[in-house]
N, C-alpha and C positions, 0 to 999 in steps of 0.2 A: 224427544230430541236427545241424542247421545251427548255425553259430556265431551268437551274439547279435549283432544288428545294431549296427554302430559308431555312436556318436553323431557328428553332423556336426561337422567341425572349423571353427573360427572363422578366417575368411580375413583379418580385419583385422590390421594390423601391431601387434605388441606395444607396450605403453606403455613409455616410457623408464624406466629403473630408478629414477631419482630421483623420478619421479612416483608410482611404485608404493609406494616406501618412505614417502612423505609422506601416503599415503592413511590416514585415521583407522582404517580397518578392519584394517590390518595390526597396529598395536600393540594394538588392542582384542582381536583373536583371540589374540595372544600372551599377554595378561593373562588372558583366559578359559581359555586352555590351561594356564596356571600353576595356576589354581584347580581345574582338572579333574585335573591330575597330582598335586596335593598329597595327596589323601586315600588313594590306592591303597596306598602303602607303609605308611601308618599302620595299616592292617588286614592287611597282607600279610607284610612282612618285618621292619619296625621293631618291630611289636607282638610278633612271635615272639621277638626278642631280649629285649624287656622281660619277657615271660612266662618266658623261660628264666632270666633273672637272678633273677626273683621265686621261683624254685623250682618252677614248674609243670612237671609231667612232660611229656616230649617228645611223647607221644601226644596229650595234650590241647592242646599248643601248635599242632600241625598241624591239629587240628580247627577252630581259629579261622580257618583260611583259608576255611572255608565262609561266613564273614561277607561275603566278596567275591562270593558266588554271586549277589548282586543284579545284578551286571553281566551274568550269564548269563541272567537272567529278565526283563531290562528290556523286552524286546519285548512282555511281557504288558500292562504299563501304559503303554507308549509311546503307543498310540492315545489313551488317556485324557489324558495330558499334552498331546497334540496338540490335543484338542478340549474339554477340561473347563475352564471358567472358575473362577478363584479369587475368592471374594467379597471385595470391598474392594480387591483388588490389580489384577485384570485391567482394570477400568474406568480405573484411574489410570495403570498402566504399560504396558498392552497384554498380549496373550496370552503372548508369549515372555518378556519381561522379568519379568512377574509370577511365572511358574513358575521362572525362573532365580533370582530373589531368594529365593523360598521354599526352593528346594533349597539355596542357599548358606547361608542362615540355619540350615537343618537340619544341614548339614555342620559349622558352627561349634558348634552345640549338642552334637552327637555327640562331637566331639573334646574339648570341655571336659568332657563327661560321662566320657569315658575318663580324662582327666587327673585327675578327682576321685575315681577308683576305684583302690584298691591291690589288685592281684590276689593278693597274698600274705596278704590279711586273712582268707581262708577261702573255702569253697565259695560262700557267698552273694555275696561280692564278685566272684568269678570269673563267676558268672551275670550279675551286673550289668554287668561289663566286656563279656561276650558280647552283651548286649542293646544297649549303646551301639555296639559294633562292627557289629552288624547294621544299626542305624539309620544309621551312617556309610556303609555299603555301599549302602543303599537311596537315601539322599539324594545320594550321589556319582553313582550310576548315573542318577538322575533328572536331575541337572545335565548329564551327558553327552548325554542325549537332547535336551535343550533347546539345548545349544550346537551340536550337529550340525545341528538344524533352523535355528537362527539363522544359522549360517555359510552354509547353502545359500540362504537367503532374502535376505541382504544383498548378494549379488554375483552377477554373471552367471557362466555355466559357465566361460568362459575365464579368470576371475579366481580360481577356486577353488584353483588350484595354489599361488599365493603365499599365500593365506589358510590353506590346510592346512599349508604349511611353517611359517608363523608360529605356528599352533596347536601343532604338534608340538614346535617349539623351546621354547615356553612350557611345554608339558606335561613335557618332559624336565627343565627347570629346577625345576618343581614337584616332580618325583620326587627330584631331588638334595636339595632342601630337606627333604623328608619322610624321605629315607633318610640321606644323609651328614650333613645339618644336625642332625637329631634325634639321631643317634648321637654326633656330636661334642659336642653340648650335654649329653647324658646322661652321657657320660664326663667332660667337663670339670667337671660339677657333682657328681661323686663316686660314680656308680654303676658297679660292676664285676661281673664274673662271680662272684667270691668275696665281694664286699662290696656287696650290693644296697642301693640307696638310693631309696625310693619318691619322695621329694621331687625328686630329679634328673629322673626320668622325667616326673613330673607337670609340672614347669616346662618341659621340652622340648616336651611335647605342647601346653601352653598357648601357647608361642611359635608352633607350627604353626597353631593356631587363629587367632592374631593375623595370621598371613600371609595368611589368607583375605580380609583387608580389600582386597587387590588385586582380587579378583573382585567383591566387593561394590561397590567404588567404580566399577569398570568398568560393571557392570550399571546403576548409577544414572546414568552419563553417556552411554551409547550410546543411539541412537534405536531405536524399535521398527520392525521391517521393515514396509514398506508391504503386502507380500503377506500378512503375518499380520493386518493390520487389514482387508484386503479380504475375507479368509475368516473372517468373524466366527463364533464358535461358535454352535451351535443353542441353544434354550432350556435353561436350567439343569436343569429338572426331568427331562428325558430323560437328561442326563449323570449326574445324581444316581442314577438307577436303574441306569445302567451301572456306576457306582462301587459301588453296593450289591452287584451281582452279583460284581464283582471282589473286594470285601472278604469276602463269604461264601465264595467259592471259595478264597481264601487261608486263611481260617479252617479250611475243610475239609482243606486240604493240611497245615497245621500240626497239626491234631488227629490225622490219620491217621499222619503222620510220627512224632509224639511217641508215639502209642499203640504203633506197631510197634517203636519203639526200646525202650520199656519192656518189651514182650513179648519182644524179643530178649535183653535183659539178664536177664530172669527165666529164660529157657531156656538161658542160657549161651552165646549166639551168639558173644560176643567171645573165648571160649576155644577156638574151632575152628581158629585159625590165621589168618594174614593173608589168604590167597586166599579161603577160605570166608566169612570175615567181610566181605571186599570184595564178594563175590557177594550176600550177604544185604543189605548196605547198598544195593547197586544195585537189588535187588528192592524194598526199602523205599522208595527214592526214586521208582521207576517207579510203584508202586502209589499213593503219595501224589499224584503228578502226575495219574495217571489219575482218581482220585477228584475232584481239583480241577476238571479239565476236564468231567467228567460232571456235577458239581454246577453249574457255570456253565451248561452246556447245559440242564439241567432247570429252572433258575431262569428262563432266557429262555423256555423253552416254557411255563412257568407264568405268564408275563406280567409278571414282575418288571421286565424291560426289553424294549424294542421289538426284535422279531426283525430288522427292517430295520436299525436302528441297530447292533445287535450284529454283524450280518453285515458291514456297512460298516466297522465298527471293527476287528474281529479276523479275519474270515474272508476278505474280498476280497483283501487283500495276499498272503495265503498261496495262495489259489486261483489268482491271476494268475501267480504264480511257476510252479506246476505246469502250468498251461495253456500257458505260454510254452515250457517245456522238455520237457514230457511227463513222465509219472510215473516211468519208469525212469531217465531221465537226471537228473531233479530229485532222486531219491533218492540217486543216485551223487554228485551235487554236494554235497548236504547231508552225506553221509558224509565227504567230503573236508573240508568246513568244520568239522564237529564233531570231527575227529581230528587236523587238521593241526598244531596247537600242543601236542599231548599230551606230547611228549618234554621240551620245555623248561619247560612250565608245571608239570608234576608234579615235576620236579627243583627248580624255582625255589622251591616252597613251603618246602623244608627247607634250601636252600642256605646261608642265613645261619646257621642252627643248626649246619650242618656246619662252616662256617668257624670258628665259635666253639668247637665241640667239638675241632677240630683244634689249637686253641691260638692263633689269631689274635685280637688285641685289637679292640675296637670301632673305634678310629681306623684300624687296618689295613683292616678291612672297609669302613669309610666311604670311605677314600681309593681302595682298589682297585676295589670293587664299585660304590659309589654315585656316584663321581665319574669315575674313569678308565673304568669300564665303560659309563657313560652316554655319554661322549664317543665311545667305540669303536662303540657301538650306533648312534649318529647317523651315523657314517661308513659303517657297514654298511647303513644305510637308504638313503643316497645311492647306494651301490654297487648295491644291489638294484633301486632305481628305474631306474638307467641300464641295467643288464643286462636288466631286464624289457622295456624299450623296444627293445633291440637283438636279443635272442634270443626274445622272445615270452613271454607270461604263463605258459603251462603249463610251458615248459622252466625258467624261473627258479623257478617254484614247486617243481619237482622237485629242483633243486639246493639250494634252501632246506631242503627236507626232509632231504636227504642230509647237509648241513652240521649241521643241528640234532641229528641222531642221532649223528653221528660225534664232534662236539665234546663230547658228554656223557661219552665215554670218557676225556677229559682229567681229569675229576673222579676217575676210578678211580686214575689215576697220582698225582694230588695226595693222595688219601687214603693211598696207600702211601708217598709220599715224606715226608709230614709237613708241618709249618708252615714252608715255605720261601717267602719273599716273591717272589723272581723267578719261581718256579713258579706262585705264586698269580696274578701279573699275566699270565703267559702263558695260563693256563687262562681267566681272566676275559676276556682279549682275544679269544681264539678263540670263547668262548661268546657274547659280546655281538656280535661281528662276524657270526656265524651268525644270531643272533636278529634283528639289525637287517636283514640281507639277507632272511631269511624273512618278516619282518613287511612289508617293502615289497612283496615279490612277492605276499603274501597280500592286502594292501589293493588292489592292482591287480586281483587275481582277484575279490574281492568287488565292486569297483566295476563290473566287466564284467557281473556278474550282476544288478545293481540296476536296476529300472525307474524312470524319471524320476518318474512320477506316484505312486510308492510309496517314494520315496527314504528318508524318515525311518523308516518302519515296517519296510521290508524290510532296511535296513542294521542296524537294531536287532535284527532277528531273526538275521541272519547273525553279527553280532558277539557276540550272546548265545550262540548255538549253538557258536561258536568256543571259548568258555571253559567251557561247562557241564560236560561230561564230564571234561576235564583237571582242573578245580578240584575236582570231586567226588572224583576219584581222589587228588588232592593232599592231601585231608583225611586220607588213610590213610598218607601217606608216612612219618610217625613210626613207625607199627606195622610198615611194611615194613622200615624201617631196623633196628628192634629184631629182626626175624626174619632178615634177610639180611645185615646189616652195611652200611656205606656202600659198599664196592666192589661188592657184589652188587646193591644198590639202583641204583647208577649204570649198571651193565650192563643192568639191567631197563629203565631209562628209554631206553637206546639201542635195545633190542629193540622197544620200543613204537613206534619210528619205522618199522619194516619194513612193517606194514600200511599206513601212510600213503604210503610209496613206491609200493606196489602200486596203491592207489586213485588216486593222482595219475597214474601211468602209464596206468591204465585210462581215466580221464577224458580224458587228453590224446589217446588214440587214438580216442575217440568224438567228439571235437570236430573241426571242420573244420581242415585243415592250416594255414590262415592264422591260427587262434586259438592255435596252439601256439607 
């Protein structure tokens, strides 16, 4: 397979640094990055600590990580977001800003819904919390789709680097607010591991919802991209039919997934042990996805939506990728994408619960993981970007996989050593440096695979696939810890990195030497 053709470099001299910093797009992307980074930890790690303090069993806590699976399926509705007008909003704000405002309002509603729910109030309240968490994941993923498209459309390719840097910086600050900020507030207002206070967590989440004002104000002030206006969406009736196909396919997925779950409970699938249970849940997910795709295909064949519109919306970006790379190499590349982050994502689902079980307080976790760790991950990102330029994408990708797997063994040592702060900071530093390095290398890898005319949809597909399997497995991390203990679980997450190394090595050998 020949290497993907390089995009032409811009020969014009770079703009002076002061002119770049005064460009309105830089602070705008930083603010939008903040609003994009805020929701993730509210359904990923901060929520796990809230549920743990509320007395929710560990197995159920890790199941809540599935609320973030919307990030892994966003490629399904990304084409609809790209083309579907919103009544009353698109005509006033434009295509991108209308969807961005709708997504951000949805994020605020979901966070306030979580704040108004006490998970310790019983099963019904826990189900309600899960519903709001899923809504938050869906709206946040939708916001990501729009921001990615907006960033590409407001600037030329040579300006994307500085805009991406501003976006990432804002994103990290949003994560600090949702992680360290929420934990500090919940602790300051009186909630502890042994003394749960629902009001403290509710107020902390309400403050997080208030912080979304940053994104809302930015959306109101920034202009609509000219490219977005030039590519006006087709008649609403056609897109309404596409939306109907999407909704019915999702309903089929939910129905099959729920039915198989009920059947598994009745047959006692959960008592088979962690690995058989994991296999059953994998089959359950695969069958539900298969039924959803078949349902969508049958609806299109039945004339519910135009075949041409459905092909252009969902099929053409995927077909173009396989045509470009060939079926064998495309399958290999997709395997690398789907498995590359498996070691750190599966571990990350339960890491905060581990710190708490080990005896660290919320302020300890907030300072070490959510503040110090974020700073180190930014440094790791810069290091990964520099080395990817110097040694090549595939070599830096390989070293990122090595570091991600090896640094997980530090958690084994921490589990055996107990709650020692210096050791905590050392493990967090190593883990976040490796994660930042691997992330930068991986973004460079995904960018090299994305075709310009399908940037938004293909990047959504790649980023969705990146987290699908790891987050699905992460939902069972609580059960794995119950069966293996923390040291055994952390060793398992390191072992999961071995197939990744083999795949990256194989992919590197199939690529042309100049791509490695």
